[in-house]
C-alpha positions in Angstrom: 0.0 0.0 0.0 1.5 3.3 -1.1 1.1 6.0 1.5 1.5 9.8 1.6 3.0 11.3 4.7 1.0 14.0 6.3 4.0 15.9 7.6 2.2 16.6 10.9 4.5 15.6 13.7 3.3 12.4 15.5 0.3 11.8 13.3 1.7 9.3 10.8 2.7 7.0 13.6 -1.0 6.5 14.3 -1.7 5.3 10.7 1.1 3.0 9.7 3.3 5.8 8.3 0.8 7.8 6.2 -2.5 8.2 4.4 -3.2 5.7 1.6 -2.6 7.4 -1.7 -5.7 8.4 -3.5 -7.9 8.3 -0.3 -10.5 10.9 0.6 -10.3 11.5 4.4 -12.7 13.5 6.5 -11.3 15.8 9.2 -14.2 16.5 11.6 -14.7 18.4 14.8 -16.5 21.2 16.5 -15.6 24.9 16.2 -12.0 25.7 17.3 -10.8 22.1 17.3 -8.0 22.8 14.7 -9.5 21.4 11.5 -8.4 24.2 9.2 -4.9 24.2 10.8 -4.6 20.4 10.3 -5.6 20.8 6.7 -3.3 23.8 6.0 -0.4 22.0 7.6 -1.0 18.9 5.4 -0.7 21.1 2.3 2.2 23.2 3.5 4.4 20.3 4.8 3.6 18.3 1.6 5.0 21.2 -0.5 7.9 22.0 1.8 9.1 18.6 2.9 8.1 16.4 0.0 7.8 18.7 -3.0 4.3 17.5 -3.5 2.0 20.2 -5.0 -1.2 20.9 -3.1 -4.4 22.8 -3.7 -6.3 24.2 -0.8 -10.0 24.9 -1.7 -11.9 27.1 0.8 -15.7 27.6 0.8 -15.9 29.9 3.8 -12.6 31.6 4.4 -11.0 34.7 2.8 -7.9 33.8 0.8 -5.9 36.6 2.5 -6.9 35.3 5.9 -5.8 31.8 5.0 -2.4 33.2 4.0 -2.1 35.2 7.2 -3.1 32.0 9.2 -0.2 30.1 7.6 2.2 33.0 8.2 1.3 33.1 11.9 3.1 29.7 12.2 6.1 31.2 10.3 5.2 29.1 7.2 6.8 30.9 4.3 4.2 30.1 1.6 5.2 32.8 -0.9 8.1 30.9 -2.5 6.0 27.7 -2.6 3.2 29.6 -4.4 5.7 31.0 -6.9 6.9 27.5 -7.6 3.2 26.2 -8.0 3.7 23.9 -5.1 0.8 25.6 -3.2 -2.4 27.1 -4.7 -5.3 28.5 -2.7 -8.8 28.8 -4.4 -12.0 30.3 -3.1 -15.0 28.2 -4.2 -17.6 30.4 -5.8 -21.1 29.4 -4.7 -22.9 32.7 -4.7 -26.3 31.4 -5.4 -28.1 34.6 -4.4 -26.7 36.4 -7.5 -27.1 33.6 -10.0 -30.0 31.9 -11.8 -28.5 28.4 -11.3 -29.0 25.9 -8.5 -26.3 25.1 -5.9 -26.0 21.6 -7.6 -25.3 23.2 -11.0 -22.7 25.6 -9.5 -21.0 22.7 -7.7 -20.7 20.9 -11.0 -19.0 23.9 -12.6 -16.7 24.4 -9.6 -15.6 20.7 -9.8 -14.4 21.4 -13.3 -12.4 24.4 -12.1 -10.9 22.3 -9.3 -10.0 19.6 -11.8 -8.3 22.2 -14.1 -6.2 23.6 -11.2 -5.2 20.1 -10.0 -4.0 19.4 -13.6 -2.3 22.7 -13.9 0.0 22.3 -10.8 0.0 18.5 -11.0 -1.4 18.4 -7.4 -0.8 15.4 -5.3 -2.7 16.8 -2.3 -6.1 18.4 -2.1 -8.1 20.0 0.7 -11.7 21.2 0.7 -12.5 23.3 3.8 -15.3 22.8 4.5 -17.9 20.4 3.1 -20.4 21.8 5.6 -20.7 25.0 3.6 -21.9 23.0 0.6 -25.3 22.8 2.2 -26.0 26.5 1.6 -28.8 26.8 -0.9 -29.7 23.1 -1.1 -33.5 22.6 -1.1 -33.7 19.7 1.4 -31.7 17.4 3.6 -32.0 14.6 1.0 -30.7 16.9 -1.8 -27.9 18.0 0.5 -26.8 14.4 1.1 -27.0 13.6 -2.6 -24.9 16.7 -3.4 -22.3 15.8 -0.8 -22.1 12.2 -2.0 -21.7 13.3 -5.6 -19.1 16.0 -4.7 -16.9 13.7 -2.6 -17.0 10.9 -5.2 -16.1 13.3 -8.0 -13.0 14.4 -6.0 -11.8 10.8 -6.0 -11.5 10.9 -9.7 -8.7 13.6 -9.5 -6.1 11.1 -8.3 -5.2 13.3 -5.3 -5.0 12.4 -1.6 -7.8 14.6 -0.3 -8.7 16.0 3.1 -12.3 17.2 3.6 -13.1 19.2 6.7 -16.5 19.0 8.3 -18.0 21.0 11.2 -19.8 19.0 13.9 -21.4 19.8 17.2 -18.2 18.6 18.8 -19.7 15.6 20.7 -17.7 12.4 21.1 -19.7 10.4 18.5 -20.2 13.2 16.0 -18.1 12.4 13.0 -19.8 14.4 10.3 -22.2 17.3 9.9 -24.9 15.5 7.8 -24.4 11.8 8.5 -23.2 11.0 5.0 -19.6 12.3 4.7 -18.2 9.7 7.1 -19.6 6.9 5.0 -18.3 8.2 1.6 -14.9 9.0 3.0 -12.1 6.4 3.1 -11.0 7.7 6.5 -12.2 9.8 9.4 -10.0 11.9 11.7 -11.9 13.4 14.6 -10.5 16.4 16.5 -11.7 17.4 20.0 -11.3 20.4 22.3 -12.3 19.9 25.9 -10.5 22.9 27.5 -7.7 22.9 28.1 -7.1 19.6 26.3 -7.0 18.9 22.6 -7.2 15.4 21.2 -7.3 13.4 18.0 -9.0 10.1 17.2 -8.7 8.1 14.0 -12.2 6.7 13.6 -11.3 4.8 10.4 -8.6 4.6 7.7 -8.9 2.4 4.7 -6.5 -0.5 4.5 -4.7 0.7 7.7 -4.2 -0.8 11.1 -4.6 2.5 12.7 -4.5 3.5 16.4 -7.7 2.8 18.2 -6.9 5.2 21.0 -7.5 8.9 21.6 -4.2 10.9 21.6 -3.4 14.4 22.9 -2.1 17.2 20.6 -1.1 20.8 20.9 -1.2 23.8 18.6 2.2 25.3 18.9 4.0 28.2 17.2 4.9 25.8 14.4 1.5 24.2 14.0 -0.1 20.9 15.3 2.0 18.4 17.2 0.6 15.1 18.2 1.9 12.9 21.0 1.3 9.4 19.7 2.6 7.7 22.8 0.2 9.3 25.3 -3.5 8.4 25.5 -6.6 10.1 26.7 -9.6 8.3 28.2 -12.6 8.3 25.9 -14.7 9.4 28.8 -12.6 12.5 29.2 -14.0 14.0 26.0 -17.0 16.2 26.7 
């Protein structure tokens, strides 16, 4: 099994050395758990350490804010962007000003994403977050169908993809709409029970991953996981 190293200190030890190449992995958690940082670090370290081009697609954030977020960890992304090792794209789903449905716009945006992946020969892809895809959908059934189609379409791009999803932050919440976790090949759950942060690998295709909850910190250099320490499941609130 070929694997892609996340570049996040301590994480790959939990998943037999890395994420299976070509997988789509859900990074879920409540507000403030570190989902966006985890995904940004995956893109940045892939470019810096392994020279693997990465595309970061945001649905909610401002592109400048994302750049500032990365710079706050002293990640010099300017040179990596110049070398086409990192590209940041804001997904355009402004349904209020268009005469098309959200589903039609998503289809068009998938074409744009595919073009960018081809342009920089991306090996890594992040979509932050799938939760925002629900904006403008007519019903929960339509929303689930759209998410299913979107995540499956991303698998055709031959990238190793992280998809973030906002949850209520409870122990057994692994996706926002109850469909992403079943479409994804892996699920990484992040928790924040002040003052403690923790990570739990819910599933990872073709991987004998850790079945324990492990603590992590957000440092001046980004996320650092302690794979040797464990947290009791009951300690997550």
